[in-house]
All heavy atoms as TSV, in Angstrom:
chain	resi	resn	atom	element	x	y	z
A	1	LYS	N	N	-29.874	5.610	0.670
A	1	LYS	CA	C	-29.515	4.865	1.861
A	1	LYS	C	C	-28.251	4.053	1.583
A	1	LYS	O	O	-28.135	3.394	0.571
A	1	LYS	CB	C	-30.672	3.956	2.256
A	1	LYS	CG	C	-30.585	3.462	3.656
A	1	LYS	CD	C	-31.880	2.781	4.063
A	1	LYS	CE	C	-31.890	2.638	5.557
A	1	LYS	NZ	N	-33.080	2.008	6.051
A	2	SER	N	N	-27.314	4.101	2.513
A	2	SER	CA	C	-26.031	3.412	2.349
A	2	SER	C	C	-26.193	1.904	2.457
A	2	SER	O	O	-26.919	1.396	3.306
A	2	SER	CB	C	-25.057	3.899	3.423
A	2	SER	OG	O	-23.846	3.194	3.343
A	3	LEU	N	N	-25.487	1.188	1.586
A	3	LEU	CA	C	-25.482	-0.271	1.661
A	3	LEU	C	C	-24.475	-0.776	2.685
A	3	LEU	O	O	-24.514	-1.925	3.102
A	3	LEU	CB	C	-25.155	-0.866	0.289
A	3	LEU	CG	C	-26.156	-0.560	-0.813
A	3	LEU	CD1	C	-25.666	-1.139	-2.134
A	3	LEU	CD2	C	-27.521	-1.117	-0.456
A	4	GLY	N	N	-23.564	0.096	3.084
A	4	GLY	CA	C	-22.557	-0.272	4.066
A	4	GLY	C	C	-21.305	0.559	3.889
A	4	GLY	O	O	-21.206	1.360	2.967
A	5	TYR	N	N	-20.360	0.383	4.777
A	5	TYR	CA	C	-19.105	1.111	4.707
A	5	TYR	C	C	-18.067	0.382	5.538
A	5	TYR	O	O	-18.375	-0.581	6.246
A	5	TYR	CB	C	-19.247	2.557	5.182
A	5	TYR	CG	C	-20.048	2.722	6.452
A	5	TYR	CD1	C	-19.446	2.605	7.689
A	5	TYR	CD2	C	-21.406	2.998	6.406
A	5	TYR	CE1	C	-20.172	2.753	8.854
A	5	TYR	CE2	C	-22.143	3.149	7.559
A	5	TYR	CZ	C	-21.524	3.030	8.787
A	5	TYR	OH	O	-22.243	3.174	9.930
A	6	GLY	N	N	-16.820	0.820	5.436
A	6	GLY	CA	C	-15.752	0.157	6.169
A	6	GLY	C	C	-14.608	1.097	6.461
A	6	GLY	O	O	-14.604	2.255	6.053
A	7	ILE	N	N	-13.645	0.561	7.174
A	7	ILE	CA	C	-12.463	1.327	7.544
A	7	ILE	C	C	-11.261	0.386	7.521
A	7	ILE	O	O	-11.373	-0.791	7.855
A	7	ILE	CB	C	-12.616	1.981	8.939
A	7	ILE	CG1	C	-11.411	2.866	9.270
A	7	ILE	CG2	C	-12.867	0.940	10.013
A	7	ILE	CD1	C	-11.589	3.699	10.528
A	8	SER	N	N	-10.141	0.912	7.078
A	8	SER	CA	C	-8.883	0.166	7.080
A	8	SER	C	C	-7.842	1.011	7.791
A	8	SER	O	O	-7.640	2.173	7.438
A	8	SER	CB	C	-8.446	-0.123	5.637
A	8	SER	OG	O	-7.219	-0.802	5.618
A	9	LEU	N	N	-7.207	0.440	8.794
A	9	LEU	CA	C	-6.161	1.127	9.541
A	9	LEU	C	C	-4.840	0.419	9.285
A	9	LEU	O	O	-4.787	-0.815	9.265
A	9	LEU	CB	C	-6.452	1.109	11.046
A	9	LEU	CG	C	-7.759	1.765	11.492
A	9	LEU	CD1	C	-7.931	1.601	12.996
A	9	LEU	CD2	C	-7.785	3.226	11.108
A	10	VAL	N	N	-3.792	1.185	9.088
A	10	VAL	CA	C	-2.467	0.632	8.823
A	10	VAL	C	C	-1.464	1.331	9.729
A	10	VAL	O	O	-1.501	2.550	9.887
A	10	VAL	CB	C	-2.068	0.837	7.340
A	10	VAL	CG1	C	-0.687	0.267	7.084
A	10	VAL	CG2	C	-3.091	0.213	6.414
A	11	ALA	N	N	-0.566	0.541	10.321
A	11	ALA	CA	C	0.498	1.087	11.166
A	11	ALA	C	C	1.821	0.488	10.729
A	11	ALA	O	O	1.883	-0.676	10.328
A	11	ALA	CB	C	0.228	0.759	12.635
A	12	GLU	N	N	2.866	1.290	10.792
A	12	GLU	CA	C	4.208	0.813	10.474
A	12	GLU	C	C	5.076	0.931	11.715
A	12	GLU	O	O	5.122	1.988	12.353
A	12	GLU	CB	C	4.817	1.632	9.335
A	12	GLU	CG	C	6.184	1.149	8.921
A	12	GLU	CD	C	6.746	1.907	7.736
A	12	GLU	OE1	O	6.094	2.850	7.243
A	12	GLU	OE2	O	7.858	1.561	7.299
A	13	THR	N	N	5.748	-0.146	12.051
A	13	THR	CA	C	6.606	-0.144	13.230
A	13	THR	C	C	7.955	0.504	12.911
A	13	THR	O	O	8.260	0.780	11.752
A	13	THR	CB	C	6.852	-1.583	13.739
A	13	THR	OG1	O	7.659	-2.271	12.778
A	13	THR	CG2	C	5.556	-2.321	13.971
A	14	THR	N	N	8.754	0.687	13.936
A	14	THR	CA	C	10.084	1.271	13.739
A	14	THR	C	C	11.011	0.331	12.972
A	14	THR	O	O	12.052	0.759	12.481
A	14	THR	CB	C	10.736	1.625	15.092
A	14	THR	OG1	O	10.776	0.441	15.894
A	14	THR	CG2	C	9.952	2.720	15.800
A	15	THR	N	N	10.616	-0.947	12.851
A	15	THR	CA	C	11.398	-1.909	12.071
A	15	THR	C	C	10.779	-2.132	10.692
A	15	THR	O	O	11.063	-3.130	10.037
A	15	THR	CB	C	11.508	-3.251	12.815
A	15	THR	OG1	O	10.193	-3.763	13.049
A	15	THR	CG2	C	12.249	-3.091	14.131
A	16	SER	N	N	9.918	-1.220	10.262
A	16	SER	CA	C	9.251	-1.248	8.952
A	16	SER	C	C	8.274	-2.399	8.765
A	16	SER	O	O	7.953	-2.768	7.638
A	16	SER	CB	C	10.281	-1.251	7.820
A	16	SER	OG	O	11.057	-0.079	7.880
A	17	CYS	N	N	7.797	-2.949	9.843
A	17	CYS	CA	C	6.767	-3.989	9.780
A	17	CYS	C	C	5.406	-3.305	9.634
A	17	CYS	O	O	5.117	-2.317	10.314
A	17	CYS	CB	C	6.802	-4.825	11.055
A	17	CYS	SG	S	5.597	-6.151	11.084
A	18	ILE	N	N	4.585	-3.802	8.728
A	18	ILE	CA	C	3.262	-3.232	8.489
A	18	ILE	C	C	2.206	-4.082	9.180
A	18	ILE	O	O	2.148	-5.301	8.974
A	18	ILE	CB	C	2.952	-3.168	6.973
A	18	ILE	CG1	C	4.023	-2.376	6.227
A	18	ILE	CG2	C	1.560	-2.613	6.726
A	18	ILE	CD1	C	4.071	-0.915	6.561
A	19	LEU	N	N	1.383	-3.446	9.997
A	19	LEU	CA	C	0.262	-4.106	10.665
A	19	LEU	C	C	-1.015	-3.432	10.184
A	19	LEU	O	O	-1.034	-2.218	9.956
A	19	LEU	CB	C	0.384	-3.983	12.178
A	19	LEU	CG	C	1.651	-4.568	12.800
A	19	LEU	CD1	C	1.769	-4.143	14.248
A	19	LEU	CD2	C	1.639	-6.078	12.684
A	20	SER	N	N	-2.092	-4.212	10.049
A	20	SER	CA	C	-3.332	-3.608	9.567
A	20	SER	C	C	-4.547	-4.222	10.240
A	20	SER	O	O	-4.484	-5.311	10.813
A	20	SER	CB	C	-3.452	-3.772	8.048
A	20	SER	OG	O	-3.617	-5.136	7.725
A	21	SER	N	N	-5.641	-3.505	10.138
A	21	SER	CA	C	-6.922	-3.949	10.668
A	21	SER	C	C	-8.015	-3.413	9.757
A	21	SER	O	O	-7.967	-2.254	9.336
A	21	SER	CB	C	-7.110	-3.403	12.086
A	21	SER	OG	O	-8.418	-3.649	12.538
A	22	GLU	N	N	-8.976	-4.248	9.418
A	22	GLU	CA	C	-10.098	-3.824	8.579
A	22	GLU	C	C	-11.418	-4.216	9.240
A	22	GLU	O	O	-11.517	-5.289	9.825
A	22	GLU	CB	C	-10.045	-4.483	7.188
A	22	GLU	CG	C	-8.821	-4.155	6.376
A	22	GLU	CD	C	-7.647	-5.062	6.650
A	22	GLU	OE1	O	-7.861	-6.191	7.144
A	22	GLU	OE2	O	-6.520	-4.646	6.374
A	23	CYS	N	N	-12.402	-3.349	9.149
A	23	CYS	CA	C	-13.746	-3.640	9.643
A	23	CYS	C	C	-14.756	-3.080	8.648
A	23	CYS	O	O	-14.542	-2.006	8.081
A	23	CYS	CB	C	-13.988	-2.999	11.004
A	23	CYS	SG	S	-13.052	-3.757	12.340
A	24	VAL	N	N	-15.834	-3.807	8.429
A	24	VAL	CA	C	-16.905	-3.346	7.553
A	24	VAL	C	C	-18.253	-3.579	8.223
A	24	VAL	O	O	-18.391	-4.434	9.095
A	24	VAL	CB	C	-16.894	-4.066	6.180
A	24	VAL	CG1	C	-15.630	-3.763	5.418
A	24	VAL	CG2	C	-17.082	-5.557	6.346
A	25	THR	N	N	-19.232	-2.816	7.800
A	25	THR	CA	C	-20.606	-3.018	8.234
A	25	THR	C	C	-21.500	-2.921	7.007
A	25	THR	O	O	-21.268	-2.092	6.123
A	25	THR	CB	C	-21.031	-2.004	9.321
A	25	THR	OG1	O	-22.336	-2.329	9.773
A	25	THR	CG2	C	-20.994	-0.581	8.832
A	26	MET	N	N	-22.471	-3.811	6.924
A	26	MET	CA	C	-23.383	-3.829	5.782
A	26	MET	C	C	-24.791	-4.138	6.273
A	26	MET	O	O	-24.968	-4.742	7.332
A	26	MET	CB	C	-22.959	-4.898	4.765
A	26	MET	CG	C	-21.594	-4.667	4.176
A	26	MET	SD	S	-21.112	-5.830	2.889
A	26	MET	CE	C	-21.444	-7.409	3.595
A	27	HIS	N	N	-25.772	-3.715	5.480
A	27	HIS	CA	C	-27.151	-4.050	5.810
A	27	HIS	C	C	-27.360	-5.543	5.647
A	27	HIS	O	O	-26.898	-6.154	4.694
A	27	HIS	CB	C	-28.127	-3.319	4.870
A	27	HIS	CG	C	-28.440	-1.936	5.316
A	27	HIS	ND1	N	-29.174	-1.659	6.438
A	27	HIS	CD2	C	-28.115	-0.741	4.791
A	27	HIS	CE1	C	-29.301	-0.358	6.574
A	27	HIS	NE2	N	-28.648	0.230	5.585
A	28	SER	N	N	-28.051	-6.148	6.580
A	28	SER	CA	C	-28.440	-7.552	6.454
A	28	SER	C	C	-29.905	-7.661	6.869
A	28	SER	O	O	-30.217	-7.829	8.036
A	28	SER	CB	C	-27.549	-8.451	7.310
A	28	SER	OG	O	-27.600	-8.062	8.661
A	29	GLY	N	N	-30.774	-7.483	5.901
A	29	GLY	CA	C	-32.203	-7.527	6.193
A	29	GLY	C	C	-32.676	-6.260	6.871
A	29	GLY	O	O	-32.418	-5.159	6.410
A	30	ALA	N	N	-33.343	-6.405	8.000
A	30	ALA	CA	C	-33.942	-5.269	8.700
A	30	ALA	C	C	-32.986	-4.595	9.684
A	30	ALA	O	O	-33.343	-3.594	10.279
A	30	ALA	CB	C	-35.192	-5.728	9.447
A	31	SER	N	N	-31.788	-5.139	9.853
A	31	SER	CA	C	-30.866	-4.575	10.843
A	31	SER	C	C	-30.310	-3.225	10.378
A	31	SER	O	O	-30.178	-2.959	9.196
A	31	SER	CB	C	-29.722	-5.540	11.125
A	31	SER	OG	O	-28.884	-5.648	9.998
A	32	GLU	N	N	-29.976	-2.400	11.345
A	32	GLU	CA	C	-29.379	-1.097	11.072
A	32	GLU	C	C	-27.870	-1.231	10.966
A	32	GLU	O	O	-27.263	-2.138	11.525
A	32	GLU	CB	C	-29.729	-0.120	12.196
A	32	GLU	CG	C	-31.201	0.255	12.252
A	32	GLU	CD	C	-31.642	1.057	11.033
A	32	GLU	OE1	O	-30.876	1.925	10.590
A	32	GLU	OE2	O	-32.732	0.783	10.540
A	33	LEU	N	N	-27.269	-0.294	10.253
A	33	LEU	CA	C	-25.806	-0.271	10.165
A	33	LEU	C	C	-25.199	0.077	11.518
A	33	LEU	O	O	-25.775	0.828	12.300
A	33	LEU	CB	C	-25.355	0.774	9.145
A	33	LEU	CG	C	-25.612	0.472	7.682
A	33	LEU	CD1	C	-25.227	1.672	6.828
A	33	LEU	CD2	C	-24.841	-0.746	7.237
A	34	GLN	N	N	-24.026	-0.467	11.763
A	34	GLN	CA	C	-23.275	-0.114	12.958
A	34	GLN	C	C	-22.873	1.355	12.849
A	34	GLN	O	O	-22.565	1.845	11.760
A	34	GLN	CB	C	-22.040	-1.005	13.039
A	34	GLN	CG	C	-21.248	-0.870	14.297
A	34	GLN	CD	C	-20.105	-1.882	14.335
A	34	GLN	OE1	O	-19.848	-2.593	13.385
A	34	GLN	NE2	N	-19.418	-1.933	15.457
A	35	LEU	N	N	-22.890	2.074	13.948
A	35	LEU	CA	C	-22.494	3.481	13.937
A	35	LEU	C	C	-21.040	3.612	13.507
A	35	LEU	O	O	-20.196	2.784	13.874
A	35	LEU	CB	C	-22.665	4.097	15.323
A	35	LEU	CG	C	-24.092	4.277	15.821
A	35	LEU	CD1	C	-24.084	4.753	17.268
A	35	LEU	CD2	C	-24.833	5.258	14.937
A	36	PRO	N	N	-20.717	4.657	12.721
A	36	PRO	CA	C	-19.327	4.847	12.288
A	36	PRO	C	C	-18.349	4.921	13.456
A	36	PRO	O	O	-17.242	4.379	13.375
A	36	PRO	CB	C	-19.369	6.173	11.523
A	36	PRO	CG	C	-20.774	6.323	11.082
A	36	PRO	CD	C	-21.600	5.664	12.151
A	37	GLU	N	N	-18.750	5.566	14.541
A	37	GLU	CA	C	-17.884	5.687	15.706
A	37	GLU	C	C	-17.579	4.320	16.304
A	37	GLU	O	O	-16.451	4.041	16.722
A	37	GLU	CB	C	-18.535	6.575	16.780
A	37	GLU	CG	C	-18.741	8.004	16.353
A	37	GLU	CD	C	-20.064	8.242	15.611
A	37	GLU	OE1	O	-20.737	7.245	15.228
A	37	GLU	OE2	O	-20.415	9.396	15.398
A	38	ASP	N	N	-18.583	3.455	16.351
A	38	ASP	CA	C	-18.391	2.113	16.903
A	38	ASP	C	C	-17.518	1.262	15.984
A	38	ASP	O	O	-16.689	0.485	16.452
A	38	ASP	CB	C	-19.740	1.424	17.129
A	38	ASP	CG	C	-20.571	2.104	18.194
A	38	ASP	OD1	O	-20.003	2.843	19.031
A	38	ASP	OD2	O	-21.803	1.901	18.203
A	39	LEU	N	N	-17.697	1.422	14.688
A	39	LEU	CA	C	-16.884	0.683	13.723
A	39	LEU	C	C	-15.421	1.117	13.831
A	39	LEU	O	O	-14.510	0.287	13.810
A	39	LEU	CB	C	-17.404	0.902	12.303
A	39	LEU	CG	C	-16.794	-0.004	11.235
A	39	LEU	CD1	C	-17.215	-1.445	11.453
A	39	LEU	CD2	C	-17.201	0.468	9.859
A	40	GLY	N	N	-15.191	2.420	13.972
A	40	GLY	CA	C	-13.834	2.937	14.143
A	40	GLY	C	C	-13.184	2.431	15.417
A	40	GLY	O	O	-12.001	2.064	15.418
A	41	THR	N	N	-13.947	2.378	16.494
A	41	THR	CA	C	-13.438	1.851	17.765
A	41	THR	C	C	-13.077	0.383	17.627
A	41	THR	O	O	-12.027	-0.061	18.092
A	41	THR	CB	C	-14.482	2.042	18.883
A	41	THR	OG1	O	-14.728	3.435	19.054
A	41	THR	CG2	C	-14.001	1.450	20.196
A	42	GLN	N	N	-13.928	-0.381	16.948
A	42	GLN	CA	C	-13.676	-1.804	16.727
A	42	GLN	C	C	-12.388	-2.015	15.921
A	42	GLN	O	O	-11.568	-2.859	16.256
A	42	GLN	CB	C	-14.869	-2.432	16.008
A	42	GLN	CG	C	-14.738	-3.903	15.751
A	42	GLN	CD	C	-15.944	-4.457	14.995
A	42	GLN	OE1	O	-16.970	-3.809	14.864
A	42	GLN	NE2	N	-15.802	-5.661	14.499
A	43	ALA	N	N	-12.212	-1.226	14.868
A	43	ALA	CA	C	-11.004	-1.336	14.037
A	43	ALA	C	C	-9.759	-0.952	14.835
A	43	ALA	O	O	-8.724	-1.609	14.735
A	43	ALA	CB	C	-11.133	-0.464	12.796
A	44	ALA	N	N	-9.862	0.110	15.629
A	44	ALA	CA	C	-8.718	0.553	16.442
A	44	ALA	C	C	-8.344	-0.498	17.477
A	44	ALA	O	O	-7.154	-0.783	17.680
A	44	ALA	CB	C	-9.039	1.881	17.120
A	45	MET	N	N	-9.342	-1.084	18.125
A	45	MET	CA	C	-9.074	-2.120	19.119
A	45	MET	C	C	-8.437	-3.348	18.472
A	45	MET	O	O	-7.535	-3.967	19.039
A	45	MET	CB	C	-10.360	-2.499	19.867
A	45	MET	CG	C	-10.935	-1.370	20.703
A	45	MET	SD	S	-9.779	-0.688	21.898
A	45	MET	CE	C	-9.668	-2.033	23.047
A	46	SER	N	N	-8.888	-3.681	17.273
A	46	SER	CA	C	-8.321	-4.806	16.542
A	46	SER	C	C	-6.848	-4.542	16.196
A	46	SER	O	O	-6.001	-5.430	16.326
A	46	SER	CB	C	-9.134	-5.062	15.270
A	46	SER	OG	O	-8.585	-6.113	14.530
A	47	LEU	N	N	-6.545	-3.322	15.756
A	47	LEU	CA	C	-5.161	-2.962	15.444
A	47	LEU	C	C	-4.295	-2.986	16.708
A	47	LEU	O	O	-3.159	-3.481	16.690
A	47	LEU	CB	C	-5.089	-1.586	14.781
A	47	LEU	CG	C	-3.695	-1.127	14.360
A	47	LEU	CD1	C	-3.048	-2.102	13.387
A	47	LEU	CD2	C	-3.770	0.265	13.744
A	48	LEU	N	N	-4.825	-2.513	17.811
A	48	LEU	CA	C	-4.083	-2.556	19.068
A	48	LEU	C	C	-3.785	-3.992	19.489
A	48	LEU	O	O	-2.715	-4.284	20.022
A	48	LEU	CB	C	-4.844	-1.821	20.174
A	48	LEU	CG	C	-4.857	-0.305	20.063
A	48	LEU	CD1	C	-5.793	0.298	21.104
A	48	LEU	CD2	C	-3.454	0.260	20.211
A	49	GLN	N	N	-4.727	-4.908	19.242
A	49	GLN	CA	C	-4.497	-6.319	19.544
A	49	GLN	C	C	-3.374	-6.891	18.674
A	49	GLN	O	O	-2.576	-7.698	19.134
A	49	GLN	CB	C	-5.783	-7.133	19.366
A	49	GLN	CG	C	-6.796	-6.923	20.465
A	49	GLN	CD	C	-6.261	-7.318	21.827
A	49	GLN	OE1	O	-5.569	-8.315	21.980
A	49	GLN	NE2	N	-6.560	-6.506	22.828
A	50	GLU	N	N	-3.333	-6.460	17.407
A	50	GLU	CA	C	-2.240	-6.876	16.517
A	50	GLU	C	C	-0.900	-6.407	17.075
A	50	GLU	O	O	0.062	-7.159	17.103
A	50	GLU	CB	C	-2.431	-6.290	15.113
A	50	GLU	CG	C	-3.522	-6.924	14.305
A	50	GLU	CD	C	-3.130	-8.286	13.779
A	50	GLU	OE1	O	-1.950	-8.483	13.420
A	50	GLU	OE2	O	-4.001	-9.153	13.732
A	51	ILE	N	N	-0.854	-5.165	17.514
A	51	ILE	CA	C	0.378	-4.592	18.057
A	51	ILE	C	C	0.749	-5.290	19.363
A	51	ILE	O	O	1.898	-5.692	19.569
A	51	ILE	CB	C	0.226	-3.070	18.274
A	51	ILE	CG1	C	0.054	-2.371	16.921
A	51	ILE	CG2	C	1.410	-2.507	19.051
A	51	ILE	CD1	C	-0.393	-0.934	17.026
A	52	LYS	N	N	-0.222	-5.444	20.241
A	52	LYS	CA	C	0.009	-6.065	21.550
A	52	LYS	C	C	0.422	-7.529	21.417
A	52	LYS	O	O	1.226	-8.022	22.202
A	52	LYS	CB	C	-1.266	-5.972	22.390
A	52	LYS	CG	C	-1.130	-6.515	23.784
A	52	LYS	CD	C	-2.423	-6.372	24.549
A	52	LYS	CE	C	-2.306	-7.013	25.921
A	52	LYS	NZ	N	-3.589	-6.952	26.638
A	53	GLY	N	N	-0.109	-8.214	20.397
A	53	GLY	CA	C	0.172	-9.627	20.214
A	53	GLY	C	C	1.617	-9.936	19.909
A	53	GLY	O	O	2.082	-11.055	20.104
A	54	GLY	N	N	2.349	-8.956	19.400
A	54	GLY	CA	C	3.755	-9.161	19.106
A	54	GLY	C	C	3.985	-10.232	18.050
A	54	GLY	O	O	5.000	-10.907	18.054
A	55	ARG	N	N	3.041	-10.398	17.164
A	55	ARG	CA	C	3.162	-11.409	16.110
A	55	ARG	C	C	4.271	-11.024	15.144
A	55	ARG	O	O	4.675	-9.879	15.048
A	55	ARG	CB	C	1.836	-11.534	15.369
A	55	ARG	CG	C	0.731	-12.013	16.278
A	55	ARG	CD	C	-0.541	-12.242	15.487
A	55	ARG	NE	N	-1.591	-12.633	16.400
A	55	ARG	CZ	C	-2.663	-11.914	16.652
A	55	ARG	NH1	N	-2.842	-10.770	16.041
A	55	ARG	NH2	N	-3.571	-12.328	17.490
A	56	SER	N	N	4.687	-12.008	14.386
A	56	SER	CA	C	5.718	-11.736	13.384
A	56	SER	C	C	5.156	-10.840	12.289
A	56	SER	O	O	3.953	-10.795	12.062
A	56	SER	CB	C	6.239	-13.038	12.789
A	56	SER	OG	O	5.190	-13.717	12.141
A	57	CYS	N	N	6.016	-10.177	11.613
A	57	CYS	CA	C	5.636	-9.229	10.568
A	57	CYS	C	C	5.032	-9.968	9.382
A	57	CYS	O	O	5.532	-11.009	8.952
A	57	CYS	CB	C	6.873	-8.459	10.131
A	57	CYS	SG	S	6.504	-7.105	9.033
A	58	ARG	N	N	3.940	-9.418	8.845
A	58	ARG	CA	C	3.284	-9.995	7.672
A	58	ARG	C	C	3.659	-9.163	6.459
A	58	ARG	O	O	3.187	-8.050	6.290
A	58	ARG	CB	C	1.768	-9.995	7.849
A	58	ARG	CG	C	1.302	-10.917	8.938
A	58	ARG	CD	C	-0.184	-10.884	9.027
A	58	ARG	NE	N	-0.575	-9.591	9.596
A	58	ARG	CZ	C	-1.792	-9.101	9.553
A	58	ARG	NH1	N	-2.745	-9.752	8.948
A	58	ARG	NH2	N	-2.078	-7.940	10.091
A	59	PHE	N	N	4.491	-9.681	5.601
A	59	PHE	CA	C	4.931	-8.929	4.434
A	59	PHE	C	C	3.919	-8.996	3.298
A	59	PHE	O	O	3.890	-8.144	2.441
A	59	PHE	CB	C	6.299	-9.426	3.958
A	59	PHE	CG	C	7.383	-9.094	4.913
A	59	PHE	CD1	C	7.874	-10.048	5.780
A	59	PHE	CD2	C	7.897	-7.815	4.981
A	59	PHE	CE1	C	8.871	-9.741	6.686
A	59	PHE	CE2	C	8.903	-7.497	5.890
A	59	PHE	CZ	C	9.385	-8.464	6.743
A	60	ASN	N	N	3.072	-10.012	3.282
A	60	ASN	CA	C	2.074	-10.163	2.220
A	60	ASN	C	C	0.668	-10.161	2.795
A	60	ASN	O	O	-0.144	-11.023	2.487
A	60	ASN	CB	C	2.322	-11.454	1.428
A	60	ASN	CG	C	3.614	-11.393	0.670
A	60	ASN	OD1	O	3.925	-10.389	0.063
A	60	ASN	ND2	N	4.382	-12.468	0.723
A	61	SER	N	N	0.378	-9.217	3.650
A	61	SER	CA	C	-0.935	-9.127	4.266
A	61	SER	C	C	-2.019	-8.907	3.212
A	61	SER	O	O	-1.851	-8.092	2.305
A	61	SER	CB	C	-0.970	-7.964	5.255
A	61	SER	OG	O	-2.261	-7.828	5.805
A	62	PRO	N	N	-3.142	-9.624	3.299
A	62	PRO	CA	C	-4.205	-9.477	2.291
A	62	PRO	C	C	-5.084	-8.245	2.519
A	62	PRO	O	O	-6.073	-8.080	1.864
A	62	PRO	CB	C	-5.023	-10.755	2.475
A	62	PRO	CG	C	-4.836	-11.090	3.928
A	62	PRO	CD	C	-3.427	-10.669	4.249
A	63	GLY	N	N	-4.715	-7.384	3.452
A	63	GLY	CA	C	-5.521	-6.216	3.764
A	63	GLY	C	C	-5.582	-5.210	2.621
A	63	GLY	O	O	-4.866	-5.322	1.620
A	64	ILE	N	N	-6.432	-4.242	2.780
A	64	ILE	CA	C	-6.598	-3.190	1.788
A	64	ILE	C	C	-5.642	-2.058	2.132
A	64	ILE	O	O	-5.681	-1.535	3.231
A	64	ILE	CB	C	-8.038	-2.669	1.785
A	64	ILE	CG1	C	-9.012	-3.803	1.496
A	64	ILE	CG2	C	-8.212	-1.529	0.797
A	64	ILE	CD1	C	-10.454	-3.426	1.739
A	65	TYR	N	N	-4.771	-1.687	1.206
A	65	TYR	CA	C	-3.831	-0.582	1.428
A	65	TYR	C	C	-4.188	0.578	0.517
A	65	TYR	O	O	-4.438	0.400	-0.658
A	65	TYR	CB	C	-2.396	-1.036	1.160
A	65	TYR	CG	C	-1.979	-2.117	2.123
A	65	TYR	CD1	C	-1.917	-3.433	1.712
A	65	TYR	CD2	C	-1.694	-1.818	3.446
A	65	TYR	CE1	C	-1.562	-4.430	2.594
A	65	TYR	CE2	C	-1.331	-2.804	4.319
A	65	TYR	CZ	C	-1.263	-4.108	3.885
A	65	TYR	OH	O	-0.912	-5.082	4.768
A	66	LEU	N	N	-4.222	1.733	1.108
A	66	LEU	CA	C	-4.563	2.939	0.354
A	66	LEU	C	C	-3.308	3.634	-0.102
A	66	LEU	O	O	-2.329	3.683	0.491
A	66	LEU	CB	C	-5.397	3.888	1.218
A	66	LEU	CG	C	-6.682	3.281	1.756
A	66	LEU	CD1	C	-7.360	4.289	2.682
A	66	LEU	CD2	C	-7.589	2.885	0.645
């Protein structure tokens, strides 16, 4: 049985700015893990919010890069 899993999404803009989004799901007692499809949707929506927000570029983002 899986203890949990996660996803990391990374996007690079045309100005070489790196944006990222990470989501994880883990067992906490009797609760079930979030479905992989739902976790992926959550991560994608989070990344879209980063893009839509128009925030300044983060050169030292603490995210996980593959």
